[in-house]
Backbone bond lengths (Angstrom), bond angles and torsions (degrees), N, CA, C in turn:
res aa  C-N    CA-C-N  psi(-1)  N-CA   C-N-CA  omega(-1)  CA-C   N-CA-C  phi
1 M - - - 1.446 - - 1.522 109.04 -
2 K 1.301 116.55 135.27 1.456 121.86 -177.19 1.529 110.20 -87.25
3 Q 1.326 116.72 132.75 1.462 121.19 178.67 1.517 109.43 -86.82
4 S 1.320 115.29 147.01 1.464 118.99 178.18 1.527 109.50 -75.87
5 S 1.298 115.40 150.40 1.464 120.27 -177.30 1.525 112.36 -80.49
6 G 1.321 117.50 -10.19 1.459 120.40 179.97 1.512 113.29 89.11
7 A 1.316 117.61 -10.10 1.462 120.63 178.26 1.519 109.27 -74.07
8 S 1.318 115.96 146.36 1.459 118.75 -179.76 1.528 109.87 -71.67
9 R 1.290 115.27 143.09 1.460 120.32 -179.25 1.516 110.27 -85.87
10 R 1.305 115.01 150.30 1.453 121.15 177.16 1.524 108.50 -81.18
11 H 1.309 117.76 135.05 1.462 122.62 179.80 1.518 109.13 -97.53
12 M 1.308 115.10 128.53 1.460 121.13 179.41 1.530 109.42 -78.83
13 P 1.334 119.17 142.02 1.470 120.75 -178.57 1.525 112.87 -63.86
14 T 1.324 118.15 -23.47 1.463 120.78 -179.32 1.521 112.63 -93.58
15 S 1.327 117.57 2.80 1.461 121.73 -177.89 1.531 109.88 -70.01
16 P 1.353 117.17 139.89 1.464 119.54 177.39 1.529 112.32 -76.19
17 F 1.324 117.25 -10.40 1.461 121.23 -178.64 1.523 109.70 -94.36
18 K 1.292 115.76 136.40 1.464 121.45 -178.53 1.529 109.77 -80.85
19 P 1.327 118.10 140.54 1.469 119.57 174.55 1.527 109.27 -70.29
20 P 1.312 117.51 155.99 1.463 119.03 179.07 1.520 110.93 -63.96
21 P 1.338 117.04 143.42 1.472 118.83 -179.92 1.529 110.03 -68.31
22 P 1.324 117.43 150.32 1.466 119.65 178.41 1.526 110.68 -67.53
23 A 1.314 116.00 150.54 1.466 120.93 -179.93 1.528 109.31 -67.82
24 P 1.341 117.81 137.23 1.464 119.44 178.24 1.528 110.01 -67.61
25 P 1.322 117.66 151.12 1.467 119.61 179.42 1.524 110.80 -66.24
26 A 1.308 116.01 146.80 1.461 120.93 -179.79 1.523 110.13 -69.23
27 E 1.311 116.00 141.25 1.468 121.73 179.45 1.531 108.82 -69.64
28 Q 1.317 116.84 135.63 1.458 122.59 178.60 1.525 108.84 -104.88
29 F 1.313 116.85 129.24 1.459 121.74 179.48 1.522 109.16 -117.09
30 S 1.330 115.54 149.78 1.456 120.97 175.19 1.528 108.47 -132.64
31 V 1.322 115.95 166.51 1.461 121.63 -178.24 1.529 109.62 -60.84
32 N 1.312 116.72 140.30 1.465 127.19 -179.77 1.526 113.58 75.90
33 D 1.323 119.13 9.97 1.471 120.78 172.38 1.520 109.17 -72.53
34 Q 1.323 116.21 136.46 1.458 120.43 173.99 1.517 108.14 -86.02
35 V 1.340 116.05 131.34 1.454 121.46 -175.74 1.520 109.88 -134.21
36 T 1.326 114.56 165.94 1.450 121.00 171.86 1.518 108.13 -131.86
37 H 1.323 115.35 144.73 1.459 122.04 -179.73 1.520 107.88 -124.88
38 D 1.334 116.38 142.26 1.464 120.25 -177.15 1.526 112.78 -60.86
39 R 1.323 118.56 -31.92 1.459 121.01 -178.20 1.528 112.89 -96.18
40 Y 1.343 118.14 -41.88 1.463 122.00 -171.20 1.520 114.70 -96.54
41 G 1.326 119.15 -17.44 1.454 121.59 177.86 1.522 113.02 93.62
42 L 1.344 116.03 -147.39 1.466 122.23 -176.78 1.524 111.33 -80.39
43 G 1.341 115.26 145.10 1.449 119.14 179.44 1.512 111.66 -161.57
44 V 1.334 115.10 178.22 1.460 123.00 179.87 1.523 107.76 -128.21
45 V 1.332 116.58 133.17 1.459 121.20 178.65 1.524 109.07 -71.05
46 T 1.338 116.57 125.39 1.463 121.04 179.70 1.521 112.60 -109.27
47 G 1.338 117.33 -13.68 1.459 119.84 179.17 1.516 111.24 -160.07
48 V 1.343 116.25 148.15 1.460 122.49 178.13 1.521 107.66 -126.77
49 E 1.334 117.23 131.64 1.463 122.40 -178.05 1.525 110.60 -114.54
50 D 1.323 118.08 82.74 1.474 124.28 174.00 1.532 113.89 47.26
51 D 1.287 119.01 46.06 1.465 124.45 179.24 1.523 113.26 57.44
52 A 1.336 118.32 14.59 1.458 121.45 178.34 1.525 111.01 -101.22
53 A 1.328 117.00 -27.33 1.460 121.30 -178.97 1.527 109.26 -160.66
54 V 1.315 114.99 159.18 1.463 121.53 173.66 1.521 108.05 -131.31
55 V 1.317 115.79 149.13 1.459 122.05 174.95 1.515 106.55 -106.28
56 V 1.335 116.03 124.24 1.460 121.21 -174.93 1.525 109.36 -121.78
57 D 1.340 116.43 133.39 1.464 122.97 175.74 1.523 107.69 -94.21
58 F 1.325 116.10 114.61 1.461 121.57 179.90 1.525 112.36 -100.39
59 G 1.320 117.27 20.08 1.456 121.41 178.46 1.513 110.90 91.88
60 S 1.315 117.85 -71.30 1.452 121.11 -177.97 1.529 112.51 -87.03
61 R 1.326 117.43 -13.20 1.463 121.07 -178.44 1.515 110.78 -156.20
62 Q 1.329 115.53 157.25 1.456 121.21 173.35 1.521 107.46 -111.78
63 E 1.322 115.68 136.98 1.457 121.26 -179.45 1.515 110.24 -127.08
64 R 1.324 116.43 142.57 1.467 122.78 172.51 1.521 106.17 -99.87
65 I 1.312 116.65 118.20 1.459 122.32 -176.65 1.515 107.84 -112.69
66 T 1.342 115.49 124.41 1.461 120.61 -176.23 1.520 111.35 -92.61
67 A 1.333 115.20 159.62 1.467 121.54 177.81 1.521 108.33 -74.73
68 P 1.289 119.78 148.69 1.461 129.16 0.25 1.526 110.56 -77.35
69 F 1.294 115.98 145.06 1.468 122.83 -175.04 1.527 109.74 -88.47
70 K 1.329 117.41 68.24 1.464 120.65 -174.85 1.530 112.87 -71.09
71 K 1.330 118.08 -33.35 1.460 120.10 -176.31 1.522 113.29 -105.94
72 L 1.338 117.11 7.41 1.457 122.43 -178.10 1.517 109.52 -110.42
73 Y 1.338 115.65 125.79 1.472 120.72 -176.06 1.517 109.72 -127.45
74 K 1.320 116.25 138.88 1.464 121.94 177.60 1.524 109.20 -81.38
75 L 1.324 116.77 137.96 1.473 121.31 178.13 1.511 110.51 -96.13
């Protein structure tokens, strides 16, 4: 059995199969942005670490949330 090379395949315009949708752009956060998190609730961004993580103050606690920010939304 031949293994795939891992390279993405080219999609023909007449193909009945849809190409995969492009990945959405990563959310960018800056200091003092108001955010909400599915687990921790409302908070304010207090620090940004090179688009790899953000530090958010949720009032009773501070959390470091790493990328990708799936549960963190900017208000």
